[in-house]
C-alpha positions in Angstrom: -37.1 -0.6 43.0 -38.8 1.6 45.3 -39.0 0.2 49.5 -42.4 -0.2 48.9 -42.5 -2.5 46.8 -43.9 -6.0 46.7 -41.5 -8.8 45.0 -43.0 -12.3 44.4 -42.8 -15.3 42.7 -45.1 -18.3 42.5 -46.5 -21.2 40.3 -47.9 -19.8 37.4 -51.7 -20.6 37.1 -54.3 -20.8 34.1 -55.5 -17.6 35.1 -52.0 -15.9 34.9 -52.8 -16.2 30.9 -53.7 -12.6 30.3 -51.2 -11.1 32.3 -48.4 -13.8 30.4 -49.3 -12.7 27.2 -49.3 -8.3 28.1 -45.7 -8.9 29.5 -44.9 -11.2 26.7 -46.1 -8.9 23.8 -45.1 -5.4 26.1 -41.6 -6.5 26.6 -41.2 -8.1 22.4 -42.4 -4.7 21.5 -40.0 -2.8 23.8 -36.9 -5.0 23.0 -37.4 -6.1 19.6 -37.9 -2.6 18.0 -34.6 -2.3 16.2 -34.5 -5.8 15.3 -37.4 -6.9 13.4 -39.7 -5.1 10.8 -42.3 -3.3 12.7 -45.3 -4.5 11.2 -44.8 -8.1 11.7 -43.1 -7.5 14.8 -46.5 -6.0 15.9 -48.0 -8.9 14.8 -46.4 -11.2 16.5 -46.9 -9.7 19.7 -50.4 -9.4 19.6 -50.3 -13.3 19.0 -48.6 -13.5 22.2 -51.1 -11.3 24.1 -54.3 -12.9 22.8 -52.6 -16.9 22.8 -51.4 -16.9 26.2 -54.5 -17.1 27.9 -55.0 -20.4 25.4 -51.3 -21.7 25.4 -50.9 -21.8 29.2 -52.9 -24.5 29.6 -50.3 -26.8 28.0 -47.7 -25.1 29.8 -49.0 -25.8 33.4 -48.2 -29.4 33.4 -45.0 -31.4 34.1 -42.1 -31.8 33.0 -42.7 -27.5 32.1 -41.7 -25.3 34.8 -44.2 -21.8 34.6 -43.5 -19.3 37.0 -44.2 -15.9 37.8 -43.2 -12.7 38.5 -45.5 -10.2 40.4 -44.9 -6.7 41.3 -47.3 -4.9 43.4 -49.9 -8.0 43.1 -49.5 -7.7 39.0 -48.1 -10.1 37.3 -45.2 -8.3 35.6 -42.9 -11.9 34.5 -42.5 -14.8 33.3 -40.1 -18.0 33.1 -40.8 -21.3 31.1 -38.5 -24.3 31.2 -38.3 -27.5 30.0 -35.8 -30.4 30.0 -33.9 -30.2 27.4 -32.8 -33.5 25.4 -29.1 -34.1 27.0 -29.5 -35.4 30.8 -29.8 -33.4 33.8 -30.0 -30.4 31.7 -32.9 -27.6 31.5 -33.7 -25.2 28.9 -34.9 -21.8 29.7 -37.5 -21.7 26.7 -38.4 -18.4 27.9 -37.9 -15.5 30.2 -40.0 -12.1 29.6 -40.4 -8.8 31.7 -42.9 -6.0 31.1 -41.0 -2.9 30.5 -43.1 -1.1 33.3 -41.3 -3.5 36.1 -37.1 -3.1 34.4 -35.1 -2.4 36.8 -37.8 -2.8 39.5 -35.7 -6.4 40.8 -38.7 -8.7 40.1 -36.5 -10.1 37.0 -33.8 -11.1 39.0 -35.9 -12.9 42.0 -37.7 -14.4 39.0 -34.4 -15.9 37.6 -32.8 -16.6 41.2 -36.3 -18.6 42.0 -36.1 -20.3 38.6 -32.3 -21.6 38.9 -33.4 -23.0 42.5 -36.3 -24.9 41.2 -34.8 -26.1 38.2 -31.9 -27.2 40.9 -34.1 -29.8 42.3 -33.8 -31.7 39.3 -31.0 -31.0 36.6 -27.2 -29.7 37.1 -27.4 -27.2 34.3 -29.8 -25.0 32.3 -29.2 -22.7 29.0 -31.1 -20.2 27.4 -31.2 -18.9 23.6 -31.3 -15.0 23.1 -31.1 -12.7 20.1 -27.5 -11.8 19.6 -28.3 -8.2 19.3 -30.7 -8.3 22.3 -28.4 -6.1 24.5 -30.6 -5.2 27.6 -31.6 -9.2 27.4 -27.6 -10.2 27.3 -26.6 -8.1 29.9 -28.9 -9.3 32.3 -27.9 -13.3 31.8 -24.7 -11.7 32.4 -25.1 -9.9 35.6 -27.2 -13.0 37.0 -24.5 -16.2 36.5 -25.4 -16.8 32.7 -21.9 -17.2 30.8 -21.9 -17.0 26.7 -21.1 -21.0 25.5 -20.1 -19.5 22.0 -22.6 -21.7 20.6 -24.7 -19.8 17.6 -28.0 -20.3 15.9 -30.8 -18.6 14.0 -34.0 -17.9 16.2 -37.0 -17.2 15.0 -39.5 -15.3 15.8 -43.1 -16.7 15.0 -46.5 -15.0 15.0 -48.8 -17.6 17.1 -51.7 -16.7 14.7 -50.4 -17.1 11.3 -47.3 -19.4 12.1 -45.4 -16.5 10.2 -41.7 -16.6 11.2 -38.5 -14.2 11.3 -35.4 -15.3 12.0 -32.5 -13.5 13.6 -29.0 -14.6 14.9 -29.1 -15.8 18.7 -26.4 -16.6 20.7 -26.5 -19.6 23.9 -26.1 -18.4 27.2 -25.2 -21.3 29.9 -25.2 -21.9 33.9 -24.5 -24.5 36.5 -27.1 -24.6 38.4 -26.8 -24.8 42.9 -29.0 -24.7 45.7 -28.2 -21.3 47.2 
């Protein structure tokens, strides 16, 4: 991060759909290139880019939590969380940052605000990430998540066709507390 970079975290609004779609698609292409076939990954990423402007509407209402990370006035990251089936537990269903903002601090700020927001209603949070997504796994460990030992197959889905490809995923958990 440069000394002049301005970071902000806020609740998402409907107008953020395009930027969220761009961040989602770009992060998938950069992070998952060696994990998925390039043709499938390209189509799935494009479905996120074009799908978010409409999909955002359903994710703005409770019980969803949708926050964005803003760097120098531009939405570059987002998090989507929902209540889990277990009491007092939230699932972070998606956490993505555009590669142009990797290393800027916006992701760490977004995760801190996410944890504080979720701590109002939940005791714990968990998320799943692809086993082979080394950069994501390092980030989650850096911001206080720990491997639970649980694994599953995680589907990456093309929203436009419904096609899905599964890869092994690992679960991370954290205890939520107000700072």
